C-alpha positions in Angstrom: 50.8 -44.3 175.6 48.8 -44.1 172.4 45.1 -43.5 172.9 43.0 -44.9 170.0 39.7 -43.2 169.5 36.3 -44.7 168.9 34.1 -43.8 166.0 32.0 -41.6 168.4 35.1 -39.8 169.6 36.3 -39.2 166.0 33.0 -37.7 165.1 33.3 -35.2 168.0 36.8 -34.4 166.8 35.4 -33.9 163.3 32.8 -31.4 164.6 35.5 -29.4 166.3 37.7 -29.8 163.2 35.0 -28.1 161.1 35.0 -25.2 163.5 38.7 -25.0 163.3 38.7 -25.2 159.5 36.3 -22.3 159.4 38.6 -20.4 161.8 41.6 -20.9 159.6 39.7 -19.7 156.5 38.5 -16.6 158.4 42.1 -15.8 159.4 43.4 -16.4 155.9 40.9 -13.9 154.6 41.8 -11.4 157.3 45.6 -11.3 156.5 46.6 -8.1 154.7 49.3 -5.5 155.0 48.7 -3.3 158.0 46.9 -5.8 160.2 48.6 -6.8 163.5 49.1 -10.3 164.7 47.3 -9.2 167.8 44.2 -8.4 165.7 44.4 -11.8 164.1 44.5 -13.3 167.5 41.3 -11.4 168.6 39.6 -12.5 165.4 40.4 -16.1 166.1 39.3 -16.1 169.7 36.0 -14.3 168.9 35.2 -16.7 166.0 36.0 -19.8 167.9 34.0 -18.8 171.0 31.0 -17.8 168.7 30.5 -21.6 168.3 28.8 -23.0 171.4 31.1 -25.3 173.3 34.2 -24.3 171.4 37.3 -22.8 173.0 40.7 -21.7 171.7 43.0 -24.6 172.6 46.2 -22.6 172.7 45.0 -20.0 175.2 46.8 -20.8 178.4 48.3 -24.1 177.1 51.6 -24.5 178.9 51.1 -20.8 179.8 50.9 -19.5 176.2 49.2 -16.1 176.1 47.5 -16.2 172.7 44.7 -18.0 170.9 47.0 -18.4 167.8 50.7 -18.8 167.2 51.6 -16.1 164.7 55.0 -16.7 163.2 56.4 -14.2 160.6 59.0 -14.8 157.9 62.0 -16.6 159.6 59.9 -17.5 162.7 59.0 -21.2 162.4 56.4 -21.6 165.2 55.1 -20.3 168.5 55.2 -16.6 167.7 53.3 -14.6 170.3 50.6 -12.4 168.8 51.1 -8.7 169.5 49.2 -5.5 168.7 52.6 -4.0 167.9 53.5 -6.6 165.3 52.3 -5.1 162.0 52.3 -7.2 158.9 53.9 -5.7 155.8 53.6 -6.3 152.1 55.8 -9.3 151.1 55.7 -11.0 154.5 54.5 -14.5 155.1 52.8 -15.5 158.3 52.4 -19.0 159.7 49.2 -19.2 161.7 48.8 -22.2 164.0 45.5 -22.6 165.9 43.7 -25.3 167.9 40.1 -25.8 169.0 38.8 -27.6 172.1 35.3 -29.0 171.6 33.3 -31.4 173.9 36.5 -32.6 175.6 38.5 -33.2 172.4 41.1 -31.2 170.5 42.0 -30.5 166.9 45.0 -28.6 165.5 45.7 -26.9 162.2 48.1 -24.5 160.6 48.6 -22.5 157.4 51.1 -20.1 156.0 49.7 -17.0 154.3 51.1 -14.4 151.9 50.8 -10.8 153.1 49.9 -9.1 149.8 52.3 -9.9 146.9 55.3 -12.2 147.6 58.2 -13.2 145.5 58.1 -16.3 143.3 60.7 -18.0 145.6 58.6 -17.4 148.6 55.5 -18.7 146.9 57.5 -21.8 146.0 58.3 -22.4 149.6 54.6 -22.3 150.5 53.7 -24.6 147.6 56.3 -27.1 148.5 55.4 -27.2 152.2 51.7 -27.6 151.3 52.6 -30.4 148.9 54.7 -32.1 151.6 51.7 -32.1 153.9 49.6 -33.7 151.2 52.2 -36.3 150.7 52.4 -37.1 154.4 48.6 -37.5 154.6 48.6 -39.7 151.5 51.2 -42.0 153.2 48.9 -42.5 156.2 47.5 -45.8 154.9 46.6 -48.9 157.0 49.6 -51.1 157.4 52.0 -48.2 157.1 54.0 -46.6 159.9 54.7 -43.2 161.3 58.0 -43.4 159.5 56.2 -43.6 156.1 54.6 -40.2 156.8 57.9 -38.6 157.7 59.7 -40.2 154.7 57.0 -38.9 152.3 57.2 -35.3 153.7 61.0 -35.4 153.7 61.2 -36.6 150.1 59.1 -33.7 148.8 60.9 -31.1 150.8 64.5 -32.2 150.0 63.7 -32.8 146.3 62.9 -29.0 146.2 66.2 -28.2 147.9 64.7 -27.1 151.2 65.2 -28.4 154.8 62.9 -30.2 157.1 62.9 -28.8 160.7 64.0 -31.7 162.8 63.8 -30.2 166.3 60.0 -30.0 166.1 57.5 -32.7 165.2 53.8 -33.5 164.8 51.9 -35.4 167.5 49.0 -37.5 168.6 46.0 -35.5 169.6 42.5 -36.0 171.1 41.7 -35.9 174.8 45.0 -34.1 175.3 46.3 -31.5 173.0 49.7 -33.4 172.7 49.5 -37.2 172.9 51.7 -40.0 171.8 53.0 -40.8 169.2 55.4 -38.1 168.0 55.2 -37.6 164.2 58.5 -36.4 162.8 58.6 -34.9 159.3 61.5 -37.1 158.3 62.3 -40.8 158.6 62.3 -44.2 156.9 59.4 -46.3 155.7 58.1 -49.1 157.9 59.7 -47.6 161.0 58.2 -46.5 164.3 54.5 -46.9 165.3 52.0 -48.7 163.0 49.1 -46.7 161.7 45.9 -48.4 162.9 42.3 -47.4 162.8 41.4 -45.0 165.7 44.8 -43.3 165.7 44.4 -39.5 165.6 47.5 -37.4 164.8 48.5 -33.9 163.7 50.8 -33.9 160.7 52.7 -30.6 160.4 55.6 -30.1 158.1 57.8 -27.1 159.1 60.1 -26.3 156.1 63.0 -23.8 155.8 64.4 -22.4 152.6 67.8 -22.6 154.3 69.2 -25.0 156.9 67.2 -26.9 159.4 68.8 -25.4 162.6 66.6 -23.6 165.0 66.9 -21.3 168.1 64.4 -19.9 170.6 64.1 -16.2 171.1 64.3 -14.4 174.5 60.5 -14.5 174.9 61.0 -18.3 175.4 58.4 -19.2 172.9 59.2 -18.0 169.4 61.4 -20.5 167.5 63.3 -19.1 164.5 65.7 -20.3 161.8 69.3 -19.9 162.9 70.3 -18.6 159.4 67.4 -16.2 159.1 65.9 -18.0 156.1 62.1 -18.1 155.6 60.1 -20.9 157.0 56.6 -22.2 156.3 54.2 -24.4 158.3 51.1 -26.3 157.2 49.1 -28.8 159.4 46.0 -31.0 159.5 44.6 -33.3 162.2 43.8 -36.7 160.7 42.1 -39.9 162.0 43.1 -43.3 160.7 40.3 -45.4 159.3 40.1 -48.8 157.7 40.6 -47.2 154.3 43.1 -44.5 155.0 43.4 -41.0 156.5 40.3 -38.9 157.2 41.3 -35.2 157.4 39.3 -33.8 160.3 40.4 -30.1 159.8 39.7 -29.7 156.0 37.8 -26.7 154.9 
C-alpha cells in the first residue's frame, strides 16, 4: 500500500536528506587509490552518527552488515564493505547509503572514479547520472511511474547501454522500502500515478554490457553476468503540486 506523506513528514525527510547528501559528499571526497571499502564504511557511519538523531539506515537492514553498500566495477549493488577490499587506480565504486532520522528514511547513491579512469568508463558514469536526471524530470504531476522508467530507459539505451531490470527503485519514508516499485524501464502513462505526497527513490543501475545479473556466494553482492562495468546513481524525491522535490541533493 502506498503511504502518502504530509508536508510535515516531507520536511523531516528533507532534514534527513540533507544529512545524507553531506554524507555522500564526504564519501566522494574520501575515495582514492589505496583506501578500503571498510574504511569508507567507517567514515559513513561516524559522519551520520555525528548528527543528533541520525542513524545509518543500512546497518542491520535485512541483516546487512555495513552502513554503506560498496560495489566495485562489475558489482551492481549490495557490495559488502571490507577492510580487505582495497580500491585501485582506474576502479569505479558505487556507494549506496541511507539515513534514518526522526522515524523517516532517505536513500541515495553515487558512483565515483578512483583516480583516473578511461573515457569509456567516464561516459558510463555521465550517462547514468543523466538518466537519473531524466527520471526526476519526468516526475511531474499527472504523470505515472512508467514515465520515470521510460525516461531513464531512453537515455540509457540511446547511449548503447543496458538498464538493469532485476532491480528497481522504491517508495520510501516510514519504512526503508515501501510501495510502489520504481523500475528504470517502462512505458509512459503506465503504473501508479504520481501525486503530491508520494516519496520515492529513483535509482538507475546501468551496465555497459548486457542487463543480466547474478548474486555472489556472499548472498548480497549482485554483479553483471558478463563482467561489464556497472554504475548506480540515486536520489530520494517527494512529489509536490509543481513537480519533484529532490530531498537528497547536495
